[in-house]
C-alpha positions in Angstrom: 56.6 15.5 -7.0 54.2 14.8 -9.8 54.9 12.4 -12.3 53.0 10.8 -15.4 53.5 7.0 -15.4 56.6 6.7 -17.8 59.1 9.0 -16.2 61.8 7.0 -14.3 63.0 9.1 -10.8 66.4 10.2 -10.9 66.1 9.1 -7.0 66.1 5.5 -8.3 69.3 6.0 -10.2 72.7 5.1 -9.3 74.3 8.0 -8.5 77.8 8.4 -9.3 79.9 11.4 -7.9 83.0 12.4 -9.8 85.1 14.7 -7.3 88.9 16.6 -7.7 91.0 19.2 -7.7 89.5 22.1 -9.5 91.0 22.0 -13.4 91.4 17.8 -12.8 89.7 17.1 -15.3 86.4 16.0 -14.0 84.0 18.0 -16.5 85.6 16.7 -19.7 86.1 13.0 -17.8 82.4 13.3 -17.3 81.8 14.3 -21.2 84.2 11.4 -21.9 82.0 9.1 -20.2 79.0 9.6 -20.8 79.4 10.2 -24.5 77.9 13.4 -24.5 78.6 17.2 -23.5 77.2 17.0 -20.0 79.6 19.6 -18.5 81.3 22.7 -19.7 84.9 22.4 -20.0 87.1 25.6 -20.1 90.9 26.3 -17.8 89.3 28.7 -15.8 89.3 27.3 -12.4 85.9 27.2 -10.7 83.9 26.7 -13.9 81.8 24.3 -12.2 79.6 25.8 -9.7 77.1 24.0 -8.0 77.2 20.4 -9.0 75.6 19.0 -12.0 73.5 16.0 -12.1 72.4 14.5 -15.0 70.6 11.7 -15.4 71.8 8.9 -18.1 71.8 5.3 -19.5 75.1 4.0 -19.4 76.0 0.4 -20.5 76.7 -2.0 -18.9 75.9 0.3 -15.8 71.8 1.2 -16.7 69.8 3.8 -15.5 72.3 6.2 -13.4 73.1 10.1 -12.4 76.6 11.6 -13.1 77.6 14.3 -10.4 79.9 17.2 -11.5 80.9 18.7 -8.7 83.1 22.1 -7.9 86.8 21.0 -7.2 88.1 20.9 -3.6 91.2 24.2 -4.6 87.7 26.3 -5.0 89.1 29.0 -3.0 87.2 32.3 -1.5 83.7 33.0 0.4 82.2 31.6 -3.0 84.6 28.6 -2.5 83.5 27.3 0.7 80.2 27.9 -0.5 80.7 25.5 -3.5 82.4 23.1 -1.5 79.1 22.5 0.8 77.3 21.6 -2.0 80.2 18.9 -2.9 80.0 17.7 0.5 76.0 17.7 -0.1 76.7 15.3 -3.5 79.5 13.2 -1.5 75.9 12.8 0.8 73.8 11.4 -2.3 77.0 9.3 -4.0 76.3 5.4 -4.4 79.8 5.1 -6.1 82.4 7.7 -6.3 85.6 8.7 -8.7 88.2 10.4 -7.4 90.4 12.0 -10.1 94.0 12.7 -8.8 96.1 15.1 -10.7 99.9 15.5 -9.7 102.3 14.9 -7.0 99.9 17.0 -4.0 97.5 14.3 -3.1 96.0 15.3 0.6 92.9 16.2 -0.4 92.1 13.5 -3.0 92.7 10.9 -0.1 91.0 12.2 2.6 87.9 12.1 0.1 89.1 8.8 -0.8 89.4 7.8 2.9 85.8 9.5 3.7 84.3 7.1 1.1 85.9 4.2 2.6 84.6 5.2 5.8 80.9 5.5 4.3 80.9 1.9 2.7 80.8 3.6 -0.6 82.6 2.0 -3.1 84.7 4.5 -4.7 87.6 4.3 -8.0 91.0 6.1 -7.9 92.0 7.6 -11.2 95.1 9.2 -12.3 93.3 11.9 -14.8 94.9 13.5 -18.0 97.0 10.4 -18.0 98.1 11.7 -21.6 99.5 14.9 -20.3 102.8 12.8 -18.4 106.0 11.6 -19.1 106.0 7.9 -18.7 108.0 8.6 -15.6 106.0 10.7 -13.5 103.1 8.6 -14.7 104.8 5.5 -13.7 105.4 7.6 -10.4 102.1 9.2 -9.5 100.7 5.5 -10.3 103.2 3.9 -7.5 102.0 6.9 -4.8 98.3 6.5 -5.1 98.2 2.8 -5.3 101.0 3.0 -1.8 98.6 5.6 -0.3 94.7 3.5 -1.8 95.6 0.1 -1.8 94.1 0.1 -5.1 96.5 0.5 -8.4 93.9 3.6 -10.2 92.7 3.3 -13.9 94.9 5.9 -16.2 92.4 7.9 -18.0 92.3 10.6 -20.6 89.5 12.6 -21.7 91.0 13.2 -25.0 92.4 10.0 -26.4 89.5 7.6 -24.6 92.0 5.7 -22.4 90.3 4.0 -19.7 87.0 5.2 -19.6 85.5 1.5 -21.0 87.9 0.4 -17.8 86.4 2.8 -15.3 82.6 1.5 -16.5 83.9 -2.0 -15.9 85.5 -1.2 -12.7 81.9 0.6 -11.5 79.8 -2.6 -12.3 82.3 -4.6 -10.5 82.3 -2.5 -7.3 78.3 -2.0 -7.5 76.6 -3.8 -4.4 75.2 -7.3 -5.0 71.7 -6.8 -5.8 71.8 -2.8 -5.5 68.4 -1.6 -7.3 66.3 -4.8 -6.7 64.9 -3.2 -3.3 61.5 -3.5 -3.6 58.7 -1.0 -2.1 56.1 -3.7 -1.5 58.6 -6.1 -0.4 57.0 -9.3 0.4 53.6 -8.2 1.1 52.3 -9.4 -2.0 53.1 -11.7 -5.0 51.5 -12.6 -8.4 48.0 -12.5 -8.6 47.0 -10.8 -5.2 44.6 -8.4 -5.3 46.1 -4.4 -4.2 43.8 -1.7 -3.4 45.2 1.6 -3.8 43.3 4.8 -2.0 44.9 7.5 -3.9 42.9 11.0 -2.7 44.3 13.3 -5.3 46.9 15.8 -3.7 46.5 19.2 -4.6 49.7 19.3 -5.3 49.9 17.2 -8.3 48.7 19.1 -11.3 46.1 17.5 -13.3 46.4 14.4 -15.4 49.0 13.3 -13.1 49.9 11.5 -9.6 52.4 12.0 -7.2 55.6 10.1 -7.4 55.1 7.4 -4.9 51.6 6.3 -6.6 53.3 6.5 -9.6 56.3 4.0 -8.2 54.0 1.8 -6.1 51.3 1.0 -9.0 54.2 0.3 -11.8 55.6 -2.1 -9.5 52.7 -4.0 -8.4 52.0 -4.5 -11.9 55.3 -5.7 -13.0 54.7 -8.4 -9.8 51.4 -9.1 -11.8 49.2 -8.6 -9.3 45.5 -7.4 -9.5 45.1 -3.6 -8.9 42.5 -1.7 -8.0 42.5 2.5 -7.5 40.0 4.6 -5.9 40.1 8.0 -4.4 39.0 8.1 -0.7 35.4 8.7 -1.0 34.8 5.8 -3.1 36.5 3.1 -0.9 33.7 1.6 0.6 32.0 1.2 -2.6 34.8 -0.2 -4.3 34.6 -3.0 -1.6 31.3 -3.5 -1.6 31.7 -4.9 -5.7 34.7 -6.7 -4.7 34.2 -10.6 -4.9 36.5 -11.1 -2.2 38.6 -8.8 0.3 41.9 -7.4 -1.1 45.3 -9.0 0.3 46.6 -5.8 0.7 45.1 -2.3 1.1 47.9 0.8 0.6 46.2 4.3 1.4 47.7 7.5 1.6 48.9 8.3 5.3 46.1 11.0 5.6 43.3 8.3 5.0 45.1 6.1 7.7 42.0 6.0 10.5 39.2 6.5 8.0 40.3 3.4 6.2 41.4 1.3 9.1 37.7 1.7 10.7 36.1 0.6 7.1 38.3 -2.7 5.8 37.9 -6.1 6.0 39.6 -7.6 8.8 41.3 -9.8 6.2 42.8 -6.9 4.5 46.4 -6.0 5.2 46.5 -1.9 5.8 49.9 -0.1 4.9 50.5 3.3 3.4 52.7 5.0 0.7 54.7 6.7 3.5 54.8 3.8 5.1 56.3 1.6 2.4 58.6 4.3 1.5 59.9 4.5 4.5 61.3 0.9 4.4 62.3 1.2 0.5 64.1 4.7 1.6 65.4 3.8 4.7 65.1 2.1 8.0 62.0 1.5 8.6 62.8 -0.4 12.2 64.3 3.0 13.2 61.5 5.0 12.5 58.9 2.7 14.2 61.7 2.5 17.3 61.4 6.4 17.0 57.4 6.8 16.6 57.7 5.5 20.5 59.4 9.0 21.8 55.9 10.9 20.2 55.0 9.6 23.3 57.5 11.2 26.0 56.8 14.5 23.9 55.5 17.7 26.3 54.3 20.8 25.7 58.3 22.4 25.5 59.7 19.9 23.3 61.2 20.9 20.1 60.4 18.6 16.8 62.0 19.1 13.3 59.8 18.1 10.6 61.8 17.5 7.5 60.6 17.5 4.1 62.3 16.5 0.6 60.0 18.4 -1.9 60.6 22.4 -2.0 56.9 22.9 -3.4 55.2 26.8 -2.2 53.2 25.9 1.1 50.1 24.7 0.3 46.6 24.8 2.5 46.5 21.4 4.8 49.8 20.4 3.7 50.7 17.4 5.6 54.3 18.7 6.9 53.3 22.1 7.4 49.6 21.9 8.8 48.3 18.4 9.4 51.4 17.1 11.2 52.1 20.0 13.4 48.1 20.4 14.3 47.7 16.7 15.6 50.9 17.1 17.6 49.6 20.5 19.0 46.0 19.3 19.9 48.0 16.6 21.8 50.7 18.4 23.3 49.8 21.8 23.3 50.7 25.0 21.6 54.0 25.7 23.2 55.1 22.6 21.3 57.9 24.0 19.0 57.8 22.5 15.8 60.4 23.7 12.5 60.7 22.7 9.3 63.0 22.4 6.5 62.6 21.5 3.2 64.9 20.0 0.4 68.1 19.2 1.1 68.0 22.0 4.5 68.6 19.5 7.0 70.5 20.6 10.2 74.1 19.0 11.2 73.3 19.3 14.7 70.6 17.6 15.7 70.8 17.9 19.7 68.2 20.7 20.0 65.3 18.6 19.3 63.5 15.7 20.8 62.4 14.3 17.9 62.5 14.7 13.6 59.8 13.4 11.3 61.3 12.8 8.0 58.4 12.9 4.7 59.0 9.6 2.3 61.6 11.4 0.8 60.6 10.0 -2.7 62.8 12.5 -4.1 66.3 11.6 -2.3 67.9 8.7 -3.2 68.1 6.1 -0.4 72.0 6.9 0.4 71.0 10.3 1.3 68.4 9.3 3.8 70.7 6.9 5.1 73.2 9.5 5.9 70.3 11.6 7.4 69.4 8.5 9.6 72.8 7.5 10.7 73.4 11.7 11.6 70.3 11.3 13.9 71.4 7.8 15.6 74.9 9.3 16.1 73.7 12.3 17.9 71.0 9.6 19.4 67.9 12.0 18.3 64.6 10.0 17.8 63.4 9.6 14.0 60.4 8.6 12.4 58.4 9.1 9.2 55.3 10.9 7.9 53.3 7.8 7.5 54.4 5.7 10.7 54.1 9.1 13.1 50.4 9.6 11.8 49.6 5.7 12.5 51.0 6.0 15.6 49.3 9.1 16.5 46.1 7.1 15.2 46.9 4.3 17.4 46.5 2.0 14.6 50.3 1.9 14.0 50.9 -2.0 15.6 48.2 -3.3 13.1 50.0 -1.7 9.7 51.8 -3.9 8.0 55.7 -3.2 6.8 57.6 -4.6 4.3 60.8 -6.7 5.1 
């Protein structure tokens, strides 16, 4: 993805998913919660089809993405498709809000337990509290507390009851340190010189940089590092004009071998993709998974999982370059399948290796969901940058942040 320097990517925001039956008041709640008309509100069941993702700034939570999902009780063939989208939204959810409406709570409780099992903070809510008689309201509150162990918030999107309480509860339940992860980790600190080797990707429109470059550059500036950026053909010339070698060199993974062969011995080397492997996923699992490359053979199957959904371009890293590197080593009969966006198989057992991109377009919650799926099925998984470093024979010399 290409962005300008001042854009805030949605993938870095706290994802708050709102779940409940059809007509449980999800869209009305989001509008009241955000103070804006984010979602369409109607009495017709199934008004919300695909989840609505709305980036916002909400005090005191800060940058968020509100997710309005299709209702649990959506029926028919289209309803089943909508529910698949709701399940995908759940995989991306950093904090969940479940709206209870009425005495039949089975589906709400199933989803509450799902989030608890995933260690995802979740808040039970009695929706449309202003529509219940006091006796019925008290009964529903007691039942929800009995089943969840949590006293639900009572909300009314009409009167505004409970909206501020939910914001405060969300603030308390978000894990300590959320949002404090650093792309470069402990590799550099204030005053360090960092050299960025940034070939201009043909997928980036003129005047823009791709997202990992933008985010890394911004973080380095925030850290008070001294930063120099060059294209690959200017790399050696940049080194010649420096009085001292850079503390860290960050390159595009496709330039790993070229940069490694020419870098000063005193400079640490990593890549944008490797940094994002640690920032968004489990870098140690990726490094371990890269060892599976050595066990591949001519009949192996590899899955390339790309997050972006751009049209294929010449010399695309996931569609062309990595498959070519693998087939050069193991033969043309090696099978390489590719999925993009959120298309990711439930069953990975037919694959010998999964290679995931840097995942700059996904939040960490969703990337870790994919990793967890691979771990449970005992399928090795690695990342573009880690795989390229391993295939180039330099992975032991590539620095990863802690």
